[in-house]
One Martini backbone bead per residue (centre of mass of N, CA, C, O) as a GRO file, in nm:
protein
  152
    1UNK     BB    1  19.194  -2.493  -6.789
    2UNK     BB    2  19.107  -2.733  -6.568
    3UNK     BB    3  18.974  -2.721  -6.235
    4UNK     BB    4  18.941  -2.992  -6.052
    5UNK     BB    5  18.899  -2.884  -5.766
    6UNK     BB    6  18.664  -2.694  -5.835
    7UNK     BB    7  18.480  -2.908  -5.962
    8UNK     BB    8  18.460  -3.086  -5.710
    9UNK     BB    9  18.341  -2.873  -5.525
   10UNK     BB   10  18.090  -2.828  -5.701
   11UNK     BB   11  17.984  -3.116  -5.688
   12UNK     BB   12  17.955  -3.135  -5.380
   13UNK     BB   13  17.757  -2.899  -5.359
   14UNK     BB   14  17.538  -3.017  -5.543
   15UNK     BB   15  17.490  -3.267  -5.375
   16UNK     BB   16  17.407  -3.123  -5.119
   17UNK     BB   17  17.166  -2.966  -5.254
   18UNK     BB   18  17.035  -3.267  -5.327
   19UNK     BB   19  17.082  -3.444  -5.041
   20UNK     BB   20  17.398  -3.517  -5.036
   21UNK     BB   21  17.585  -3.592  -4.797
   22UNK     BB   22  17.896  -3.646  -4.679
   23UNK     BB   23  17.856  -3.949  -4.614
   24UNK     BB   24  17.731  -4.023  -4.888
   25UNK     BB   25  17.966  -3.927  -5.059
   26UNK     BB   26  18.172  -4.127  -4.949
   27UNK     BB   27  18.017  -4.372  -5.062
   28UNK     BB   28  18.031  -4.296  -5.356
   29UNK     BB   29  18.343  -4.299  -5.377
   30UNK     BB   30  18.375  -4.591  -5.288
   31UNK     BB   31  18.213  -4.723  -5.518
   32UNK     BB   32  18.366  -4.596  -5.753
   33UNK     BB   33  18.635  -4.722  -5.681
   34UNK     BB   34  18.546  -5.015  -5.710
   35UNK     BB   35  18.463  -5.000  -6.003
   36UNK     BB   36  18.740  -4.923  -6.117
   37UNK     BB   37  18.902  -5.170  -5.982
   38UNK     BB   38  18.769  -5.416  -6.116
   39UNK     BB   39  18.944  -5.373  -6.387
   40UNK     BB   40  19.231  -5.440  -6.210
   41UNK     BB   41  19.202  -5.725  -6.169
   42UNK     BB   42  19.390  -6.015  -6.137
   43UNK     BB   43  19.319  -6.245  -6.402
   44UNK     BB   44  19.418  -6.557  -6.432
   45UNK     BB   45  19.551  -6.831  -6.606
   46UNK     BB   46  19.580  -7.192  -6.553
   47UNK     BB   47  19.719  -7.243  -6.802
   48UNK     BB   48  19.992  -7.390  -6.963
   49UNK     BB   49  19.921  -7.195  -7.199
   50UNK     BB   50  19.875  -6.890  -7.380
   51UNK     BB   51  19.637  -7.023  -7.587
   52UNK     BB   52  19.474  -7.089  -7.323
   53UNK     BB   53  19.168  -7.082  -7.144
   54UNK     BB   54  19.169  -7.104  -6.826
   55UNK     BB   55  19.125  -7.105  -6.522
   56UNK     BB   56  19.056  -6.899  -6.283
   57UNK     BB   57  19.293  -6.673  -6.110
   58UNK     BB   58  19.267  -6.531  -5.774
   59UNK     BB   59  19.433  -6.334  -5.574
   60UNK     BB   60  19.385  -6.232  -5.221
   61UNK     BB   61  19.528  -5.962  -5.331
   62UNK     BB   62  19.538  -5.640  -5.365
   63UNK     BB   63  19.287  -5.526  -5.550
   64UNK     BB   64  19.073  -5.727  -5.443
   65UNK     BB   65  19.104  -5.637  -5.150
   66UNK     BB   66  19.021  -5.343  -5.191
   67UNK     BB   67  18.741  -5.398  -5.304
   68UNK     BB   68  18.634  -5.552  -5.062
   69UNK     BB   69  18.668  -5.319  -4.863
   70UNK     BB   70  18.488  -5.111  -5.013
   71UNK     BB   71  18.231  -5.324  -5.005
   72UNK     BB   72  18.228  -5.508  -4.742
   73UNK     BB   73  18.378  -5.781  -4.818
   74UNK     BB   74  18.493  -6.082  -4.860
   75UNK     BB   75  18.760  -6.179  -5.039
   76UNK     BB   76  18.687  -6.477  -5.091
   77UNK     BB   77  18.401  -6.420  -5.195
   78UNK     BB   78  18.486  -6.247  -5.434
   79UNK     BB   79  18.660  -6.454  -5.576
   80UNK     BB   80  18.431  -6.659  -5.613
   81UNK     BB   81  18.232  -6.473  -5.769
   82UNK     BB   82  18.447  -6.426  -6.012
   83UNK     BB   83  18.540  -6.760  -6.054
   84UNK     BB   84  18.232  -6.856  -6.014
   85UNK     BB   85  17.949  -7.085  -6.038
   86UNK     BB   86  17.615  -7.175  -5.975
   87UNK     BB   87  17.436  -7.488  -6.014
   88UNK     BB   88  17.090  -7.562  -6.021
   89UNK     BB   89  16.991  -7.915  -5.998
   90UNK     BB   90  16.786  -8.133  -5.873
   91UNK     BB   91  16.864  -8.012  -5.571
   92UNK     BB   92  17.156  -7.936  -5.668
   93UNK     BB   93  17.489  -7.804  -5.620
   94UNK     BB   94  17.718  -7.660  -5.857
   95UNK     BB   95  18.056  -7.577  -5.898
   96UNK     BB   96  18.196  -7.352  -6.141
   97UNK     BB   97  18.474  -7.278  -6.308
   98UNK     BB   98  18.600  -7.014  -6.454
   99UNK     BB   99  18.723  -6.860  -6.695
  100UNK     BB  100  18.909  -6.590  -6.734
  101UNK     BB  101  18.715  -6.440  -6.928
  102UNK     BB  102  18.463  -6.482  -6.749
  103UNK     BB  103  18.575  -6.333  -6.500
  104UNK     BB  104  18.606  -6.061  -6.637
  105UNK     BB  105  18.302  -6.037  -6.699
  106UNK     BB  106  18.209  -6.051  -6.406
  107UNK     BB  107  18.348  -5.789  -6.321
  108UNK     BB  108  18.202  -5.609  -6.527
  109UNK     BB  109  17.915  -5.675  -6.429
  110UNK     BB  110  17.951  -5.570  -6.144
  111UNK     BB  111  18.016  -5.282  -6.223
  112UNK     BB  112  17.748  -5.226  -6.369
  113UNK     BB  113  17.562  -5.286  -6.127
  114UNK     BB  114  17.678  -5.076  -5.935
  115UNK     BB  115  17.630  -4.830  -6.114
  116UNK     BB  116  17.324  -4.859  -6.140
  117UNK     BB  117  17.262  -4.845  -5.836
  118UNK     BB  118  17.393  -4.571  -5.787
  119UNK     BB  119  17.229  -4.408  -5.988
  120UNK     BB  120  16.950  -4.471  -5.872
  121UNK     BB  121  17.008  -4.352  -5.594
  122UNK     BB  122  17.075  -4.065  -5.683
  123UNK     BB  123  16.806  -4.000  -5.817
  124UNK     BB  124  16.628  -4.051  -5.569
  125UNK     BB  125  16.769  -3.843  -5.387
  126UNK     BB  126  16.724  -3.598  -5.564
  127UNK     BB  127  16.416  -3.616  -5.579
  128UNK     BB  128  16.372  -3.585  -5.278
  129UNK     BB  129  16.510  -3.310  -5.249
  130UNK     BB  130  16.321  -3.160  -5.442
  131UNK     BB  131  16.048  -3.232  -5.281
  132UNK     BB  132  16.150  -3.076  -4.999
  133UNK     BB  133  16.251  -2.817  -5.148
  134UNK     BB  134  16.388  -2.583  -5.329
  135UNK     BB  135  16.332  -2.648  -5.634
  136UNK     BB  136  16.502  -2.456  -5.806
  137UNK     BB  137  16.781  -2.504  -5.678
  138UNK     BB  138  16.774  -2.814  -5.705
  139UNK     BB  139  16.740  -2.827  -6.011
  140UNK     BB  140  17.003  -2.687  -6.079
  141UNK     BB  141  17.183  -2.885  -5.925
  142UNK     BB  142  17.090  -3.137  -6.075
  143UNK     BB  143  17.183  -3.048  -6.354
  144UNK     BB  144  17.480  -3.015  -6.278
  145UNK     BB  145  17.525  -3.303  -6.181
  146UNK     BB  146  17.440  -3.453  -6.435
  147UNK     BB  147  17.648  -3.319  -6.620
  148UNK     BB  148  17.898  -3.411  -6.460
  149UNK     BB  149  17.846  -3.721  -6.465
  150UNK     BB  150  17.858  -3.741  -6.781
  151UNK     BB  151  18.185  -3.677  -6.775
  152UNK     BB  152  18.294  -3.946  -6.614
   0.00000   0.00000   0.00000
């Protein structure tokens, strides 16, 4: 079987070798946790019956509160961002409440955007680490890290 603890230790070592220090690693785990939890936010429909997709309703506690804390944002602001959108027209701004399905897609879109930003940051950090010396060792560590991340 796979020894997850040993694999995680190896991953952390590879990250360190690529220039991602312990503090930065903690931030990576924090953002990854938020990404995973975004899919677990309870987005209810305010519709009167189960066959209609009503306005999104997100209670500001539980998973959404944890995600907000992980991302360092206000929970009410996160709830608003996931359940509404602003339309700017003719110099005025109108806020439109999203349907529950649209809010779920907004959460998924936020997760994708966070993942893309995290991935871009990791690649830039690894490339910087490679360019700063120990190119062979860092290239091997980078390859190991990239292979491991691909399995996540």
